[in-house]
C-alpha positions as CSV (number, residue, x, y, z in Angstrom):
1,M,98.3,-82.6,113.2
2,T,99.7,-79.2,113.9
3,N,102.8,-80.3,111.8
4,F,101.1,-81.8,108.7
5,R,98.8,-78.6,108.9
6,T,101.6,-76.2,107.9
7,F,102.6,-78.5,105.9
8,I,100.0,-77.7,103.5
9,L,100.0,-74.5,103.8
10,G,103.5,-74.0,103.7
11,L,103.0,-75.9,99.9
12,A,99.5,-73.7,98.8
13,A,102.1,-71.4,99.4
14,A,105.6,-73.0,97.5
15,F,103.0,-73.3,93.9
16,G,100.6,-71.0,94.7
17,L,102.1,-67.9,95.0
18,P,104.5,-68.3,91.5
19,W,102.0,-69.4,90.1
20,L,100.5,-66.3,91.2
21,C,103.3,-64.0,90.3
22,L,104.4,-65.6,86.8
23,I,100.9,-66.8,85.6
24,V,97.5,-64.7,86.6
25,L,99.5,-61.4,87.9
26,P,101.2,-60.2,84.5
27,A,97.7,-62.7,82.5
28,M,95.4,-59.6,84.1
29,Q,98.3,-56.9,84.1
30,Y,98.5,-58.2,79.6
31,Q,94.6,-57.9,79.9
32,Q,94.0,-53.6,80.5
33,L,97.1,-53.0,77.5
34,T,95.6,-51.4,74.7
35,P,97.5,-49.9,71.9
36,V,99.4,-46.4,72.4
37,A,99.3,-44.0,69.2
38,Y,102.9,-42.2,68.5
39,D,102.5,-38.4,69.2
40,K,104.6,-36.4,66.6
41,D,105.9,-33.8,68.7
42,K,107.1,-36.0,71.6
43,D,107.5,-39.5,69.6
44,G,108.8,-38.0,66.1
45,L,106.8,-40.9,65.0
46,E,103.0,-41.6,63.6
47,G,101.0,-44.1,63.8
48,I,99.9,-46.8,66.4
49,Y,102.1,-48.5,68.7
50,P,102.6,-52.2,68.4
51,P,101.4,-52.2,64.9
52,A,98.9,-54.6,63.5
53,P,100.3,-58.1,62.9
54,V,101.6,-58.7,59.3
55,N,101.5,-62.2,58.0
56,D,99.8,-64.7,59.4
57,Q,99.9,-67.5,58.0
58,G,103.6,-67.8,57.4
59,K,103.5,-67.6,61.9
60,L,101.1,-70.8,61.2
61,V,103.3,-72.3,59.8
62,Y,106.2,-71.4,61.9
63,V,104.1,-72.7,65.1
64,R,102.5,-75.7,63.2
65,E,107.0,-77.1,62.7
66,G,107.6,-76.6,66.4
67,C,110.6,-73.1,65.8
68,N,110.0,-71.7,68.6
69,Q,111.0,-75.3,70.8
70,C,114.5,-73.7,69.5
71,H,114.4,-70.6,69.8
72,T,112.9,-66.8,71.1
73,Q,111.2,-64.5,70.2
74,M,112.1,-62.1,73.6
75,I,115.0,-60.1,74.1
76,R,115.4,-60.1,77.4
77,P,115.5,-57.2,80.5
78,Q,120.1,-56.5,81.2
79,Q,120.2,-58.2,85.6
80,L,122.0,-58.2,87.8
81,G,124.8,-57.9,85.1
82,L,123.8,-60.1,82.5
83,D,123.2,-58.7,78.9
84,G,119.1,-60.2,77.7
85,W,121.2,-59.3,74.0
86,Y,123.6,-60.5,72.0
87,K,125.9,-58.9,68.6
88,G,124.3,-60.7,66.0
89,W,120.5,-61.3,68.0
90,G,119.5,-57.7,67.1
91,Q,119.6,-54.9,64.0
92,D,123.8,-53.6,62.7
93,Q,124.8,-52.1,65.5
94,E,127.0,-49.5,63.4
95,G,126.0,-46.7,63.9
96,R,123.5,-47.1,66.9
97,P,123.1,-46.3,70.1
98,T,124.4,-48.4,72.7
99,A,122.0,-50.8,73.4
100,P,120.6,-50.5,69.5
101,V,117.6,-53.4,71.0
102,R,116.2,-52.5,74.0
103,P,114.5,-55.4,76.2
104,N,110.8,-56.1,74.9
105,V,107.6,-55.5,76.8
106,L,104.2,-56.7,77.8
107,R,102.7,-54.7,75.4
108,D,105.1,-55.5,72.0
109,Y,103.0,-59.0,71.8
110,L,99.7,-57.4,72.2
111,S,98.9,-57.5,68.7
112,E,99.6,-61.8,68.1
113,K,96.5,-63.4,69.7
114,Y,99.5,-65.8,71.0
115,A,103.1,-64.2,71.9
116,L,106.2,-66.7,71.3
117,L,108.4,-66.3,73.6
118,G,109.5,-69.7,72.9
119,V,110.9,-72.6,75.6
120,Q,115.0,-73.1,75.0
121,R,117.3,-70.9,73.3
122,V,119.3,-74.0,70.4
123,G,119.2,-71.3,68.8
124,P,119.5,-67.4,68.1
125,D,116.8,-64.8,69.6
126,L,114.2,-64.0,66.5
127,A,112.9,-61.6,68.0
128,N,114.1,-59.0,65.6
129,F,115.6,-61.7,63.1
130,G,113.9,-59.3,60.1
131,W,116.7,-57.0,60.4
132,R,119.3,-59.7,60.0
133,A,117.5,-61.9,57.9
134,P,119.4,-62.5,54.2
135,D,117.9,-62.7,51.1
136,E,114.2,-65.6,49.7
137,A,117.2,-67.5,48.7
138,A,119.1,-68.3,51.5
139,L,116.3,-68.9,53.2
140,Y,115.0,-71.8,51.0
141,Q,118.1,-73.1,51.0
142,H,118.6,-73.2,55.1
143,F,115.4,-74.4,55.7
144,Y,116.0,-77.6,53.1
145,S,119.4,-78.2,54.0
146,P,121.0,-76.4,56.8
147,R,123.8,-78.4,56.3
148,S,124.6,-77.1,53.7
149,V,125.0,-74.0,55.1
150,H,126.9,-74.3,58.2
151,D,127.6,-78.8,58.7
152,W,127.4,-78.2,62.2
153,S,123.9,-77.2,62.2
154,T,121.8,-79.1,64.9
155,M,118.9,-77.5,62.2
156,P,116.3,-80.5,61.3
157,A,115.7,-80.1,57.1
158,Y,112.4,-79.0,56.3
159,T,112.2,-81.4,52.8
160,H,108.4,-81.4,53.0
161,L,107.7,-77.9,53.2
162,F,109.8,-78.3,49.4
163,K,109.1,-80.1,46.7
164,V,111.5,-81.6,43.8
165,Q,110.1,-82.0,40.6
166,K,112.3,-82.1,37.0
167,I,112.9,-80.0,35.0
168,Q,110.4,-78.3,32.1
169,G,112.0,-75.8,30.2
170,P,113.9,-73.0,32.2
171,V,115.2,-73.7,36.2
172,S,112.5,-71.7,37.9
173,T,113.6,-68.7,39.2
174,D,112.9,-69.8,42.6
175,A,115.3,-73.1,42.6
176,V,117.1,-73.2,45.6
177,K,120.3,-73.1,45.3
178,L,123.3,-76.1,46.4
179,P,125.7,-76.5,46.4
180,K,127.1,-79.6,44.6
181,K,127.6,-82.0,47.7
182,F,124.0,-81.8,48.3
183,A,122.4,-81.6,44.7
184,V,119.7,-83.2,44.1
185,A,119.6,-85.6,41.0
186,A,120.8,-84.1,37.3
187,G,117.6,-82.1,35.2
188,Y,115.3,-82.0,38.6
189,E,115.5,-78.4,41.0
190,V,113.8,-78.3,44.4
191,V,111.8,-75.7,44.9
192,P,109.7,-74.4,47.8
193,T,105.8,-74.0,48.4
194,L,103.0,-71.8,49.2
195,E,104.3,-72.9,53.0
196,A,107.4,-72.7,52.0
197,K,107.7,-68.3,51.3
198,Q,104.5,-67.8,54.6
199,L,106.4,-68.8,56.4
200,V,109.9,-66.9,55.1
201,Q,107.6,-64.0,54.9
202,Y,106.9,-64.7,58.1
203,L,110.3,-64.4,59.2
204,Q,111.3,-61.5,57.4
205,S,108.8,-59.5,58.9
206,L,109.9,-59.9,63.2
207,K,110.9,-56.3,64.5
208,K,109.7,-56.1,68.4
209,D,111.6,-52.7,68.6
210,Y,109.3,-50.2,68.0
211,P,109.9,-47.2,70.2
212,I,107.9,-47.4,73.4
213,P,105.3,-44.6,73.3
214,G,106.4,-41.2,76.3
215,Q,110.3,-43.1,76.1
216,S,112.9,-41.9,75.1
217,A,113.7,-41.6,71.7
218,V,114.7,-43.7,69.4
219,A,114.7,-43.0,66.2
220,A,113.3,-45.5,63.5
221,A,115.0,-48.7,62.3
222,P,116.5,-48.0,59.3
223,A,114.6,-50.4,55.9
224,K,116.8,-52.9,55.8
225,K,119.4,-52.4,53.2
């Protein structure tokens, strides 16, 4: 009987403690957080951190299409010599501090109804994709035909976010530019739907490296060239 009781208590501890530490306590801590104002004199910035969310419609498309199944939005802290950030996941490093992209903290996600931390990094992290995102035309091509950009790509083609239509007069300014090998039939063009445009706008807005009020000042990220 004693052994059985010890087994049950051990089992409860094995499952209960991780649940308490990884879910309950962080959730309680998150609920107590509030936005913080920058101090112009100390931080060199004005406004509120974190800023209000933008492109909510594009975020809904992102969630619906399951993008967070392959892409994270979280830069991990450096621990035990393991780097939580890799070149290409954040801003251009030229002229920036040694660690141009800081690890994410709870407050970074305060303005979001759902924190899209992701499940696994099959593709690159997108926490700061807005700094390295190409123009709309390149993103449209990537979504419509990933292998026309990289033949090794494992990303699925989101053709349902586009419309193939017969060209009526001049070619649409939004028409997706495709290599000859991937082009549609002559006389037709591929144009993005409203949802494709919203998704692209959302990705271009992703920037989770805003300076944290009260911490050592890091210059506000420059506008993307």
